[in-house]
DSSP file (Angstrom, degrees, kcal/mol; ACC not computed):
  #  RESIDUE AA STRUCTURE BP1 BP2  ACC     N-H-->O    O-->H-N    N-H-->O    O-->H-N    TCO  KAPPA ALPHA  PHI   PSI    X-CA   Y-CA   Z-CA
    1    1 A M              0   0    0      0, 0.0     2,-0.1     0, 0.0     0, 0.0   0.000 360.0 360.0 360.0 134.5  -16.1   -5.4    3.6
    2    2 A A        -     0   0    0      1,-0.1     2,-0.1     3,-0.0     3,-0.1  -0.452 360.0-104.8 -75.2 147.3  -14.5   -7.9    1.3
    3    3 A A        -     0   0    0     -2,-0.1    81,-0.2     1,-0.1    -1,-0.1  -0.405  40.0-101.8 -69.1 147.0  -10.9   -7.4    0.2
    4    4 A S  E     -a   84   0A   0     79,-0.6    81,-3.1    -2,-0.1     2,-0.4  -0.356  36.7-138.6 -64.9 150.6  -10.3   -6.2   -3.3
    5    5 A E  E     +a   85   0A   0     79,-0.2     2,-0.3    -3,-0.1    81,-0.2  -0.934  21.2 179.4-118.9 140.3   -9.2   -8.9   -5.8
    6    6 A Y  E     -a   86   0A   0     79,-2.8    81,-3.7    -2,-0.4     2,-0.2  -0.982  29.6-111.7-136.4 147.1   -6.5   -8.6   -8.5
    7    7 A E  E >   -a   87   0A   0     -2,-0.3     3,-2.2    79,-0.2    53,-0.2  -0.484  42.0 -97.0 -74.2 145.6   -5.2  -11.1  -11.0
    8    8 A V  T 3  S+     0   0    0     79,-2.0    53,-0.2     1,-0.3    -1,-0.1  -0.458 116.0  38.8 -57.1 133.0   -1.6  -12.4  -10.7
    9    9 A G  T 3  S+     0   0    0     51,-3.0    -1,-0.3     1,-0.4     2,-0.1   0.167  91.0 117.7 104.5 -15.6    0.4  -10.2  -13.1
   10   10 A Q    <   -     0   0    0     -3,-2.2    50,-3.1    50,-0.1     2,-0.5  -0.467  62.1-129.7 -81.0 156.2   -1.5   -7.0  -12.3
   11   11 A R  E     -E   59   0B   0     48,-0.2     2,-0.4    -2,-0.1    48,-0.2  -0.921  23.1-156.1-102.3 131.5    0.0   -3.9  -10.8
   12   12 A V  E     -E   58   0B   0     46,-3.2    46,-2.4    -2,-0.5     2,-0.6  -0.916   7.0-142.4-112.4 133.0   -1.9   -2.5   -7.8
   13   13 A R  E     -E   57   0B   0     -2,-0.4     2,-0.5    44,-0.2    44,-0.2  -0.851  13.4-160.9 -95.5 122.0   -1.7    1.1   -6.6
   14   14 A L  E     -E   56   0B   0     42,-3.3    42,-2.2    -2,-0.6     2,-0.3  -0.884  13.3-165.9-101.3 130.9   -1.7    1.5   -2.8
   15   15 A S  E     -E   55   0B   0     -2,-0.5     2,-0.3    40,-0.2    40,-0.2  -0.896  13.2-177.1-124.5 148.7   -2.7    5.0   -1.6
   16   16 A A  E     -E   54   0B   0     38,-2.4    38,-2.6    -2,-0.3     2,-0.4  -0.998   9.3-159.3-141.9 142.0   -2.4    6.9    1.7
   17   17 A A  E     -E   53   0B   0     -2,-0.3     2,-0.4    36,-0.2    36,-0.2  -0.987  10.2-158.9-121.9 130.2   -3.6   10.4    2.7
   18   18 A F        +     0   0    0     34,-2.8     7,-1.9    -2,-0.4     2,-0.3  -0.897  18.9 162.3-111.7 136.5   -2.1   12.1    5.7
   19   19 A S  E     -G   24   0C   0     -2,-0.4     2,-0.4     5,-0.3     5,-0.2  -0.983  28.2-150.0-149.3 159.4   -3.8   14.9    7.6
   20   20 A V  E >  S-G   23   0C   0      3,-2.5     3,-1.9    -2,-0.3    -2,-0.0  -0.992  87.4 -12.9-131.7 123.4   -3.8   16.8   10.9
   21   21 A D  T 3  S-     0   0    0     -2,-0.4     3,-0.1     1,-0.3    -1,-0.1   0.845 131.1 -52.6  52.8  37.6   -7.0   18.3   12.2
   22   22 A G  T 3  S+     0   0    0      1,-0.2     2,-0.4     0, 0.0    -1,-0.3   0.401 115.4 111.4  84.6  -2.4   -8.6   17.7    8.8
   23   23 A S  E <  S-G   20   0C   0     -3,-1.9    -3,-2.5     1,-0.0    -1,-0.2  -0.886  74.9-109.2-108.4 136.4   -6.0   19.5    6.7
   24   24 A A  E     +G   19   0C   0     -2,-0.4     2,-0.3    -5,-0.2    -5,-0.3  -0.380  43.7 177.3 -62.2 133.3   -3.7   17.6    4.4
   25   25 A V        -     0   0    0     -7,-1.9    -7,-0.2    27,-0.1    51,-0.0  -0.999  29.5-122.9-141.0 139.1   -0.1   17.6    5.7
   26   26 A D        -     0   0    0     -2,-0.3    49,-0.1    25,-0.1     2,-0.1  -0.680  28.6-132.0 -78.8 130.8    3.1   15.9    4.4
   27   27 A P        -     0   0    0      0, 0.0     3,-0.2     0, 0.0    47,-0.2  -0.398  20.8-116.0 -71.4 161.3    4.7   13.6    6.9
   28   28 A T  S    S+     0   0    0     45,-3.1     2,-0.3     1,-0.3    46,-0.2   0.901 103.7   8.5 -63.0 -39.5    8.4   14.0    7.5
   29   29 A L  E     -B   73   0A   0     44,-0.7    44,-1.6    47,-0.1     2,-0.5  -0.980  69.6-161.8-143.8 130.2    8.8   10.5    6.0
   30   30 A A  E     -B   72   0A   0     -2,-0.3     2,-0.3    -3,-0.2    42,-0.2  -0.942  16.0-179.9-110.6 132.8    6.2    8.3    4.3
   31   31 A T  E     -B   71   0A   0     40,-2.5    40,-2.5    -2,-0.5     2,-0.4  -0.964  14.3-162.1-132.3 150.1    6.8    4.6    4.0
   32   32 A F  E     -BC  70  44A   0     12,-0.5    12,-2.5    -2,-0.3     2,-0.3  -0.997   9.5-175.9-128.1 135.6    4.9    1.7    2.4
   33   33 A R  E     -BC  69  43A   0     36,-2.4    36,-2.3    -2,-0.4     2,-0.4  -0.958   5.5-161.5-128.0 150.8    5.5   -2.0    3.2
   34   34 A V  E     -BC  68  42A   0      8,-2.5     8,-2.2    -2,-0.3     2,-0.5  -0.977   7.2-155.7-132.3 145.0    3.9   -5.1    1.7
   35   35 A K  E     -BC  67  41A   0     32,-3.2    32,-2.2    -2,-0.4     6,-0.2  -0.984  18.6-143.2-121.5 121.4    3.7   -8.7    2.9
   36   36 A T    >   -     0   0    0      4,-2.5     3,-1.9    -2,-0.5    29,-0.1  -0.268  30.1-102.7 -76.4 165.5    3.2  -11.4    0.2
   37   37 A P  T 3  S+     0   0    0      0, 0.0    28,-0.1     0, 0.0    -1,-0.1   0.799 124.2  55.9 -58.1 -28.1    1.1  -14.5    0.7
   38   38 A S  T 3  S-     0   0    0      2,-0.1    28,-0.1    26,-0.1    26,-0.0   0.475 123.9-104.6 -85.2  -1.0    4.3  -16.5    1.2
   39   39 A G    <   +     0   0    0     -3,-1.9     2,-0.3     1,-0.3    27,-0.0   0.422  69.5 144.6  99.6  -0.6    5.4  -14.1    4.0
   40   40 A A        -     0   0    0     -5,-0.0    -4,-2.5     1,-0.0     2,-0.4  -0.572  32.7-157.7 -74.0 131.5    8.1  -12.0    2.4
   41   41 A V  E     +C   35   0A   0     -2,-0.3     2,-0.3    -6,-0.2    -6,-0.2  -0.921  18.5 165.5-111.5 134.0    8.0   -8.4    3.6
   42   42 A S  E     -C   34   0A   0     -8,-2.2    -8,-2.5    -2,-0.4     2,-0.3  -0.989  34.3-118.2-145.8 155.4    9.5   -5.6    1.6
   43   43 A S  E     -C   33   0A   0     -2,-0.3   -10,-0.2   -10,-0.2   -12,-0.0  -0.664  30.7-143.9 -87.7 148.1    9.5   -1.8    1.5
   44   44 A L  E     -C   32   0A   0    -12,-2.5   -12,-0.5    -2,-0.3     2,-0.1  -0.845  22.4-100.6-113.5 149.2    8.1   -0.1   -1.6
   45   45 A P        -     0   0    0      0, 0.0    12,-0.4     0, 0.0     2,-0.4  -0.471  42.8-140.8 -63.4 138.0    9.3    3.1   -3.5
   46   46 A V        -     0   0    0     -2,-0.1     2,-0.4    10,-0.1    10,-0.2  -0.847  12.9-160.9-109.7 138.7    6.9    5.9   -2.5
   47   47 A T  E     -F   55   0B   0      8,-3.0     8,-2.4    -2,-0.4     2,-0.5  -0.967  14.2-138.4-117.8 133.1    5.6    8.7   -4.8
   48   48 A R  E     -F   54   0B   0     -2,-0.4     6,-0.3     6,-0.2     3,-0.1  -0.802  18.9-179.5 -89.1 124.9    4.2   12.0   -3.5
   49   49 A D  E     -     0   0B   0      4,-3.0     2,-0.3    -2,-0.5     5,-0.2   0.645  63.0 -46.0 -97.1 -19.0    1.1   13.0   -5.4
   50   50 A G  E >  S-F   53   0B   0      3,-1.3     3,-2.0     0, 0.0    -1,-0.4  -0.943  96.9 -23.5 168.6-178.1    0.4   16.3   -3.6
   51   51 A V  T 3  S-     0   0    0      1,-0.3   -26,-0.1    -2,-0.3     3,-0.1  -0.331 133.1  -9.6 -56.9 118.7    0.2   17.6   -0.1
   52   52 A G  T 3  S+     0   0    0    -28,-0.2   -34,-2.8     1,-0.2     2,-0.5   0.396 110.6 113.3  75.6  -2.3   -0.4   14.7    2.2
   53   53 A A  E <   +EF  17  50B   0     -3,-2.0    -4,-3.0   -36,-0.2    -3,-1.3  -0.904  37.0 161.4-111.4 124.5   -1.1   12.3   -0.7
   54   54 A Y  E     -EF  16  48B   0    -38,-2.6   -38,-2.4    -2,-0.5     2,-0.3  -0.936  12.5-174.2-137.6 156.0    1.2    9.4   -1.4
   55   55 A H  E     -EF  15  47B   0     -8,-2.4    -8,-3.0    -2,-0.3     2,-0.3  -0.982   9.1-164.9-147.3 162.8    1.2    6.1   -3.3
   56   56 A A  E     -E   14   0B   0    -42,-2.2   -42,-3.3    -2,-0.3     2,-0.4  -0.984  17.4-138.7-142.3 145.8    3.2    3.0   -4.0
   57   57 A D  E     -E   13   0B   0    -12,-0.4     2,-0.4    -2,-0.3   -44,-0.2  -0.853  16.6-173.0-108.1 142.6    2.8    0.4   -6.7
   58   58 A V  E     -E   12   0B   0    -46,-2.4   -46,-3.2    -2,-0.4     2,-0.5  -0.999  20.0-133.6-135.1 137.5    3.2   -3.4   -6.2
   59   59 A D  E     -E   11   0B   0     -2,-0.4     2,-0.8   -48,-0.2   -48,-0.2  -0.780  22.5-128.9 -89.4 128.6    3.1   -6.1   -8.8
   60   60 A V        +     0   0    0    -50,-3.1   -51,-3.0    -2,-0.5   -50,-0.1  -0.679  38.6 163.9 -78.6 111.8    0.9   -9.1   -7.8
   61   61 A T        +     0   0    0     -2,-0.8     2,-0.3   -53,-0.2    -1,-0.2   0.478  57.5  30.0-111.3  -6.2    3.2  -12.1   -8.3
   62   62 A E  S    S-     0   0    0      2,-0.1    -1,-0.2   -55,-0.1     2,-0.1  -0.996  79.0-105.7-153.0 154.8    1.4  -14.8   -6.4
   63   63 A A  S    S+     0   0    0     -2,-0.3     2,-0.2    -3,-0.1    24,-0.2  -0.471  73.7  57.6 -78.3 150.1   -2.1  -15.8   -5.4
   64   64 A G  E    S- D   0  86A   0     22,-2.8    22,-3.5    -2,-0.1     2,-0.5  -0.713  92.7 -30.9 124.7-174.2   -3.4  -15.3   -1.9
   65   65 A T  E     - D   0  85A   0     20,-0.2     2,-0.4    -2,-0.2    20,-0.2  -0.669  50.8-163.0 -86.0 126.9   -3.9  -12.5    0.6
   66   66 A W  E     - D   0  84A   0     18,-3.3    18,-2.1    -2,-0.5     2,-0.4  -0.880   4.7-157.9-104.5 137.3   -1.4   -9.6    0.5
   67   67 A Y  E     -BD  35  83A   0    -32,-2.2   -32,-3.2    -2,-0.4     2,-0.3  -0.904  10.8-176.5-114.9 146.0   -1.1   -7.2    3.4
   68   68 A W  E     -BD  34  82A   0     14,-2.6    14,-2.2    -2,-0.4     2,-0.4  -0.987   9.5-163.0-142.8 155.6    0.2   -3.7    3.2
   69   69 A R  E     -BD  33  81A   0    -36,-2.3   -36,-2.4    -2,-0.3     2,-0.4  -1.000   3.2-161.7-139.8 133.9    0.9   -0.8    5.6
   70   70 A A  E     -BD  32  80A   0     10,-2.5    10,-2.2    -2,-0.4     2,-0.4  -0.943  15.7-175.1-112.8 138.7    1.5    2.9    5.1
   71   71 A E  E     -BD  31  79A   0    -40,-2.5   -40,-2.5    -2,-0.4     2,-0.4  -0.986  11.9-164.9-135.5 144.5    3.2    5.0    7.8
   72   72 A G  E     -BD  30  78A   0      6,-3.0     6,-1.5    -2,-0.4     2,-0.3  -0.973  10.4-165.9-124.1 144.1    4.0    8.7    8.3
   73   73 A T  E >   +B   29   0A   0    -44,-1.6   -45,-3.1    -2,-0.4     3,-1.0  -0.806  51.7   6.0-122.2 166.0    6.4   10.1   10.8
   74   74 A G  G >  S+     0   0    0     -2,-0.3     3,-0.7     1,-0.3    -2,-0.1  -0.500 125.9  22.3  73.6-118.5    7.1   13.6   12.1
   75   75 A A  G 3  S+     0   0    0     -2,-0.4    -1,-0.3     1,-0.3     2,-0.2   0.742 140.0  26.8 -61.0 -27.3    4.6   16.3   11.0
   76   76 A A  G <  S-     0   0    0     -3,-1.0     2,-0.6   -47,-0.1    -1,-0.3  -0.628  78.7-174.5-136.6  75.4    1.9   13.8   10.2
   77   77 A Q    <   +     0   0    0     -3,-0.7     2,-0.3    -2,-0.2    -4,-0.2  -0.623  30.6 124.6 -78.4 116.9    2.5   10.7   12.4
   78   78 A A  E     - D   0  72A   0     -6,-1.5    -6,-3.0    -2,-0.6     2,-0.3  -0.977  36.8-159.3-162.5 163.9    0.0    8.0   11.4
   79   79 A A  E     + D   0  71A   0     -2,-0.3     2,-0.3    -8,-0.2    -8,-0.2  -0.989   9.1 176.1-151.3 149.3   -0.3    4.4   10.2
   80   80 A G  E     - D   0  70A   0    -10,-2.2   -10,-2.5    -2,-0.3     2,-0.3  -0.989   9.3-158.9-153.0 150.1   -2.8    2.3    8.4
   81   81 A E  E     + D   0  69A   0     -2,-0.3     2,-0.3   -12,-0.2   -12,-0.2  -0.925  15.0 160.9-129.8 154.6   -3.1   -1.2    7.1
   82   82 A S  E     - D   0  68A   0    -14,-2.2   -14,-2.6    -2,-0.3     2,-0.3  -0.907  19.1-141.2-155.2-178.0   -5.2   -3.0    4.5
   83   83 A A  E     - D   0  67A   0     -2,-0.3   -79,-0.6   -16,-0.2     2,-0.3  -0.970   8.7-171.3-148.4 160.6   -5.2   -6.1    2.4
   84   84 A F  E     -aD   4  66A   0    -18,-2.1   -18,-3.3    -2,-0.3     2,-0.5  -0.952  24.9-116.3-147.1 166.8   -6.1   -7.4   -1.0
   85   85 A V  E     -aD   5  65A   0    -81,-3.1   -79,-2.8    -2,-0.3     2,-0.6  -0.916  12.3-147.2-113.2 128.8   -6.3  -10.8   -2.7
   86   86 A G  E     -aD   6  64A   0    -22,-3.5   -22,-2.8    -2,-0.5     2,-0.4  -0.838  23.4-144.8 -89.4 122.2   -4.2  -12.0   -5.5
   87   87 A K  E     -a    7   0A   0    -81,-3.7   -79,-2.0    -2,-0.6     2,-0.1  -0.702  15.6-112.8 -93.5 139.1   -6.3  -14.3   -7.7
   88   88 A H        -     0   0    0     -2,-0.4     2,-0.4   -81,-0.2    -1,-0.1  -0.404  29.8-154.9 -65.1 140.4   -4.8  -17.3   -9.4
   89   89 A S    >   -     0   0    0     -2,-0.1     3,-0.8     1,-0.1   -26,-0.1  -0.948  20.1-139.9-117.6 140.1   -4.7  -17.1  -13.2
   90   90 A E  T 3  S+     0   0    0     -2,-0.4    -1,-0.1     1,-0.2    -2,-0.0   0.641 107.4  48.2 -68.5 -12.9   -4.7  -20.1  -15.5
   91   91 A F  T 3         0   0    0      1,-0.1    -1,-0.2     0, 0.0    -3,-0.0   0.438 360.0 360.0-108.4  -2.3   -2.2  -18.2  -17.6
   92   92 A A    <         0   0    0     -3,-0.8    -2,-0.1     0, 0.0    -1,-0.1   0.422 360.0 360.0-105.4 360.0    0.3  -17.0  -15.0
């Protein structure tokens, strides 16, 4: 599957769902990290949307492949990673 593409200047919502045995569960701590195409890694503010559902927003500031990781600890220990592509804009 091809990575999603977003224009430089867009805000991207990253989402994660945590569950145990098929039931939504809040982790003790949910974290999101992002790695820019130039290699800078940072933690993002996390918002809880409901039981087991979390998101973080990131502004696409450069073209290239962005990587991100969501992690849960404690009651719902899990981790997942994905990527998206920031597309160059003639106006950015």
